[in-house]
C-alpha positions as CSV (number, residue, x, y, z in Angstrom):
1,M,15.0,-43.2,-76.6
2,S,12.5,-43.0,-79.4
3,A,13.6,-42.9,-83.1
4,A,12.4,-39.3,-83.3
5,N,14.4,-38.2,-80.2
6,V,17.5,-39.9,-81.7
7,T,17.0,-38.1,-85.0
8,N,16.6,-34.8,-83.2
9,T,19.7,-35.3,-81.1
10,L,21.8,-36.3,-84.1
11,Y,20.6,-33.2,-86.0
12,R,21.3,-30.9,-83.1
13,Q,24.8,-32.3,-82.6
14,W,25.5,-32.1,-86.3
15,L,24.6,-28.4,-86.2
16,L,26.9,-27.9,-83.2
17,L,29.8,-29.6,-85.1
18,Q,29.4,-27.1,-87.9
19,H,29.5,-24.2,-85.5
20,V,32.4,-25.1,-83.2
21,P,35.2,-22.6,-84.2
22,Q,38.4,-23.9,-85.8
23,I,40.6,-21.0,-84.6
24,G,40.3,-18.4,-81.9
25,E,39.3,-18.7,-78.3
26,G,36.3,-21.0,-79.0
27,A,32.6,-20.8,-78.4
28,S,30.8,-21.0,-75.0
29,N,27.8,-23.1,-74.2
30,A,25.7,-19.9,-74.2
31,E,27.0,-18.9,-77.7
32,L,26.3,-22.4,-79.0
33,R,22.8,-22.4,-77.5
34,Q,22.1,-19.1,-79.2
35,F,23.2,-20.5,-82.5
36,L,20.7,-23.4,-82.0
37,M,18.0,-21.0,-81.0
38,D,18.7,-19.0,-84.2
39,E,18.1,-22.2,-86.1
40,G,14.7,-22.5,-84.3
41,L,15.8,-25.2,-81.8
42,D,14.7,-24.4,-78.2
43,V,17.3,-26.0,-76.0
44,T,18.7,-25.5,-72.5
45,L,22.3,-24.8,-71.6
46,R,22.4,-28.2,-69.9
47,T,21.4,-29.9,-73.2
48,V,24.2,-28.1,-75.0
49,Q,26.7,-29.1,-72.3
50,R,25.6,-32.8,-72.6
51,D,25.8,-32.7,-76.4
52,M,29.3,-31.2,-76.4
53,E,30.5,-33.7,-73.8
54,S,29.2,-36.5,-76.1
55,I,30.8,-34.9,-79.2
56,C,34.2,-34.6,-77.5
57,Q,34.3,-38.3,-77.0
58,R,34.2,-38.9,-80.8
59,F,35.7,-35.8,-82.4
60,P,39.0,-33.8,-81.8
61,I,37.2,-31.1,-79.9
62,Y,38.2,-29.8,-76.5
63,S,37.1,-27.3,-74.0
64,T,39.3,-24.8,-72.3
65,I,39.8,-25.3,-68.6
66,E,41.7,-22.1,-67.8
67,T,38.8,-19.7,-68.7
68,K,35.3,-19.4,-67.4
69,P,32.9,-20.0,-69.0
70,L,34.2,-23.1,-70.8
71,R,34.8,-22.5,-74.5
72,W,34.8,-25.2,-77.2
73,R,37.1,-25.4,-80.3
74,W,38.7,-27.9,-82.6
75,M,42.1,-29.2,-81.7
76,D,45.3,-28.2,-83.6
77,N,43.3,-26.3,-86.3
78,R,41.7,-29.6,-87.4
79,K,38.2,-29.6,-88.6
80,I,36.1,-32.3,-90.3
81,D,34.1,-31.1,-93.3
82,I,30.5,-31.5,-92.1
83,Q,28.3,-31.7,-95.2
84,G,24.6,-30.7,-95.4
85,V,22.5,-27.6,-94.7
86,S,21.1,-26.0,-91.6
87,I,17.5,-25.0,-91.3
88,N,18.2,-21.4,-92.2
89,E,20.2,-22.5,-95.2
90,A,17.5,-24.9,-96.2
91,L,14.9,-22.1,-96.0
92,S,17.2,-19.8,-98.1
93,L,17.6,-22.6,-100.7
94,M,13.8,-23.0,-101.0
95,L,13.3,-19.3,-101.5
96,V,16.0,-19.3,-104.2
97,E,14.4,-22.2,-106.0
98,S,10.9,-20.6,-105.9
99,T,11.9,-17.1,-107.1
100,M,15.2,-17.5,-109.1
101,R,14.9,-20.8,-110.9
102,Q,14.7,-19.2,-114.4
103,L,17.5,-16.8,-113.7
104,L,20.0,-19.4,-112.7
105,P,22.4,-20.8,-115.3
106,G,21.6,-24.5,-116.2
107,S,24.9,-25.7,-114.9
108,V,24.3,-24.0,-111.6
109,L,20.8,-25.2,-111.4
110,K,21.9,-28.8,-112.1
111,C,24.4,-28.6,-109.2
112,L,21.8,-27.1,-106.9
113,R,19.1,-29.7,-107.5
114,P,20.4,-32.2,-104.9
115,S,20.7,-29.3,-102.4
116,F,17.1,-28.2,-103.1
117,E,15.9,-31.7,-102.5
118,H,18.0,-32.1,-99.3
119,A,16.7,-28.7,-98.1
120,R,13.1,-29.9,-98.6
121,Q,13.8,-33.0,-96.5
122,V,15.5,-31.0,-93.7
123,L,12.5,-28.6,-93.5
124,Q,10.0,-31.5,-93.5
125,A,11.9,-33.5,-90.9
126,M,12.4,-30.6,-88.5
127,K,9.0,-29.0,-88.9
128,S,7.8,-30.3,-85.5
129,Q,11.0,-29.2,-83.7
130,S,11.7,-25.8,-85.2
131,D,9.4,-22.8,-85.9
132,V,11.8,-21.7,-88.6
133,A,11.4,-25.0,-90.5
134,G,7.7,-24.1,-91.1
135,W,8.4,-20.6,-92.3
136,F,8.3,-21.4,-96.0
137,E,4.7,-22.6,-95.6
138,K,3.7,-19.2,-94.0
139,V,5.0,-16.7,-96.6
140,G,4.2,-16.3,-100.3
141,S,4.3,-13.9,-103.2
142,V,1.6,-13.0,-105.6
143,P,1.5,-10.6,-108.6
144,P,-0.2,-7.3,-108.0
145,G,-2.4,-7.7,-111.2
146,M,-4.3,-10.6,-112.6
147,S,-2.8,-13.9,-111.9
148,Q,-1.3,-15.5,-115.0
149,K,0.5,-18.7,-115.7
150,P,4.1,-18.2,-117.1
151,P,4.6,-18.9,-120.8
152,L,6.4,-22.1,-121.7
153,I,10.1,-21.6,-122.4
154,D,12.1,-24.3,-124.2
155,E,14.6,-25.6,-121.7
156,T,17.3,-26.2,-124.3
157,V,16.9,-22.6,-125.6
158,L,17.1,-21.2,-122.1
159,S,20.2,-23.2,-121.3
160,L,22.0,-22.1,-124.5
161,V,21.1,-18.5,-123.8
162,Q,22.3,-18.7,-120.2
163,D,25.6,-20.3,-121.3
164,A,26.2,-17.6,-124.0
165,L,25.4,-14.9,-121.4
166,L,27.9,-16.3,-119.0
167,K,30.7,-16.4,-121.6
168,D,29.8,-13.2,-123.5
169,Q,29.3,-15.2,-126.7
170,T,27.1,-14.2,-129.6
171,L,24.0,-16.1,-130.6
172,Q,21.8,-16.6,-133.7
173,V,18.2,-16.8,-132.6
174,Q,14.9,-17.3,-134.4
175,Y,12.5,-14.9,-132.8
176,Q,8.8,-14.8,-133.5
177,A,7.5,-11.4,-132.3
178,A,3.9,-11.0,-131.2
179,H,1.4,-10.9,-134.0
180,Q,4.0,-11.9,-136.5
181,P,3.4,-15.2,-138.4
182,I,7.0,-15.7,-139.4
183,A,10.1,-15.9,-137.1
184,K,12.9,-13.5,-137.8
185,V,16.6,-14.3,-137.5
186,Y,18.8,-12.1,-135.2
187,Q,22.5,-12.2,-134.3
188,L,22.6,-11.2,-130.7
189,L,25.0,-10.4,-127.9
190,P,23.2,-11.4,-124.7
191,L,23.6,-8.8,-121.9
192,A,21.2,-9.8,-119.2
193,L,18.1,-11.9,-118.2
194,V,15.4,-10.1,-116.4
195,Q,12.2,-11.5,-114.8
196,R,9.2,-9.2,-115.1
197,G,6.1,-10.8,-113.5
198,V,5.6,-14.2,-115.2
199,M,7.7,-13.2,-118.2
200,L,11.4,-13.7,-118.7
201,Y,13.2,-11.3,-121.0
202,L,16.6,-11.4,-122.7
203,V,18.3,-8.0,-122.8
204,A,20.5,-8.1,-125.9
205,Q,22.3,-6.0,-128.4
206,V,21.6,-6.8,-132.1
207,M,25.0,-7.2,-133.8
208,G,25.8,-4.2,-136.0
209,E,23.4,-2.0,-134.0
210,T,24.0,0.2,-130.9
211,A,20.4,0.0,-129.5
212,I,19.7,-2.4,-126.6
213,K,16.5,-4.5,-127.2
214,L,14.2,-6.8,-125.2
215,F,13.4,-10.3,-126.4
216,A,10.7,-12.4,-124.6
217,M,12.4,-15.8,-124.0
218,H,9.2,-17.8,-124.8
219,R,9.2,-16.3,-128.3
220,I,12.7,-17.5,-129.1
221,K,12.0,-20.6,-131.2
222,G,15.6,-21.7,-131.9
223,V,19.2,-20.9,-131.0
224,T,22.5,-21.5,-132.7
225,T,25.5,-21.0,-130.5
226,S,28.8,-19.4,-131.5
227,E,32.3,-19.5,-130.2
228,L,32.7,-15.8,-131.0
229,H,33.3,-13.8,-127.9
230,Q,32.2,-10.2,-128.1
231,Q,33.0,-7.2,-125.9
232,R,30.0,-6.0,-123.9
233,P,29.1,-2.3,-124.5
234,A,31.2,-0.2,-122.1
235,T,28.2,2.0,-121.3
236,F,25.8,-0.8,-120.4
237,T,25.1,-1.8,-116.8
238,L,22.0,-3.8,-115.8
239,S,21.3,-1.4,-112.9
240,S,21.3,1.7,-115.1
241,Y,19.2,-0.1,-117.7
242,L,16.5,-1.0,-115.2
243,Q,16.6,2.6,-113.8
244,S,16.0,3.9,-117.3
245,G,12.5,2.4,-117.3
246,A,13.2,0.0,-120.1
247,M,11.3,-2.8,-118.3
248,Q,8.3,-0.5,-118.2
249,F,8.6,-0.4,-122.0
250,S,9.8,3.2,-121.9
251,N,12.2,5.0,-124.3
252,G,13.8,6.5,-121.2
253,Q,12.0,9.8,-121.3
254,Q,10.3,11.1,-118.2
255,V,7.2,13.3,-117.9
256,Q,5.7,15.5,-115.2
257,L,2.4,13.7,-114.5
258,Q,-0.3,15.9,-113.2
259,A,-3.7,14.5,-112.4
260,R,-6.9,14.8,-110.4
261,V,-7.3,11.7,-108.3
262,S,-9.9,10.4,-105.9
263,A,-9.3,10.4,-102.1
264,M,-9.2,6.6,-102.2
265,L,-6.5,6.5,-104.8
266,A,-4.6,9.3,-103.0
267,D,-4.6,7.2,-99.8
268,H,-3.1,4.3,-101.8
269,L,-0.5,6.5,-103.4
270,S,0.5,8.1,-100.1
271,E,1.5,4.6,-98.9
272,A,3.1,3.5,-102.2
273,P,4.3,6.7,-104.0
274,L,4.9,6.8,-107.8
275,S,8.2,8.6,-107.4
276,D,10.5,10.3,-104.8
277,D,9.2,13.7,-105.8
278,M,5.5,12.8,-105.8
279,Q,3.2,15.4,-104.2
280,L,-0.5,15.2,-103.2
281,T,-2.4,18.4,-102.6
282,V,-6.0,18.6,-101.3
283,I,-8.5,19.9,-103.8
284,D,-11.7,19.1,-101.8
285,D,-13.0,16.4,-99.5
286,E,-13.1,13.9,-102.4
287,H,-10.2,14.8,-104.6
288,F,-6.4,15.5,-104.6
289,H,-4.0,17.0,-107.1
290,L,-1.2,14.5,-108.0
291,Q,2.2,15.6,-109.3
292,A,5.0,13.1,-110.0
293,T,8.0,12.5,-112.3
294,V,7.4,9.2,-114.0
295,H,8.6,7.3,-117.1
296,D,6.6,7.9,-120.2
297,S,5.8,4.2,-120.9
298,W,3.3,1.6,-121.7
299,Q,3.3,0.7,-118.0
300,L,2.1,4.2,-117.2
301,S,-0.6,4.0,-119.8
302,W,-1.8,0.6,-118.4
303,W,-1.8,2.0,-114.8
304,L,-3.8,5.0,-115.8
305,L,-6.4,2.8,-117.5
306,S,-6.6,0.5,-114.5
307,Y,-7.7,3.5,-112.3
308,S,-9.7,5.2,-115.1
309,D,-12.7,6.0,-112.8
310,Q,-10.4,7.4,-110.1
311,I,-8.0,9.6,-112.0
312,E,-8.2,12.4,-114.6
313,V,-4.9,13.2,-116.4
314,L,-4.3,17.0,-116.5
315,A,-0.8,17.1,-118.0
316,P,1.1,16.5,-120.2
317,E,-1.6,17.2,-122.8
318,T,-0.4,14.4,-125.1
319,L,-0.9,11.9,-122.3
320,R,-4.3,13.4,-121.5
321,Q,-5.4,13.0,-125.1
322,S,-4.0,9.5,-125.6
323,T,-5.7,8.3,-122.4
324,K,-9.0,10.0,-123.5
325,A,-8.9,8.2,-126.9
326,K,-8.3,4.8,-125.2
327,L,-11.2,5.4,-122.8
328,Q,-13.5,6.4,-125.7
329,A,-12.5,3.3,-127.6
330,A,-13.2,1.2,-124.5
331,L,-16.6,2.8,-124.1
332,A,-17.5,2.1,-127.7
333,Q,-17.1,-1.6,-127.0
334,Y,-20.1,-1.4,-124.7
335,Q,-22.4,0.6,-126.8
């Protein structure tokens, strides 16, 4: 048997050892085969039978003889702890690493690094044997706007903030806001970390204030930790905070947007609506009337400007005038 076949057999039997039940009536050959199929390994019932017969010679596993089909289980509730990750688990770990790295506490990330590396090795080794193993190379995620590189975040700062967030401890931070030459010192109670595109934000309460504010993590230039534990605001939950439109840089107020949009933009919005109550009404062959409840935010302003040649804001009047002023200023740049 070639080295590759030996490796494949060992991996397949290792997966079977993980899946043999410790209690209950046991697992049939068909059930074990389905488990391997779910892991992307195309095997026959006969292969499973041979593997289980081989495993039984070395591990305390037996098959029932009083029931048909035969069912396999560990003897006397004994089970060996089989370490490692399956193909599906390896794929999940790779997705976690690629999308959640900055949101994981440093202590958790440190513990997961060996698992991330092992997951890479599993997927690489089994690529030729399992369709699932190659899945990570066939999917991706890109931002809807211009591609930007993430700003650099001091790893020590990030680790200290994450630790304080876990323990509900206060922090003193030196924060250099955009367009400000000098950093300002804040006493903060960290409440959440939120990824928005390439930017990572700290949601925090400034000590002595009730307002919840956003701090871009890459603008935090220094952190001093504190052993002081602070009670989180009773009214704060991350889900409600996100629903308020805060990450769209909104003050929480909503407006009834009305606009005249092109047929092309209307087609796009019909597939990806702005809100649950959005309505599109035909004006003529080339235009639709748009109505939707949206957050009055910077994000809304940016969105309107990005479709400036395909949309005319009709209401509210303040939004129409502010959009008009920005477009006039943009036009002046080209005159």
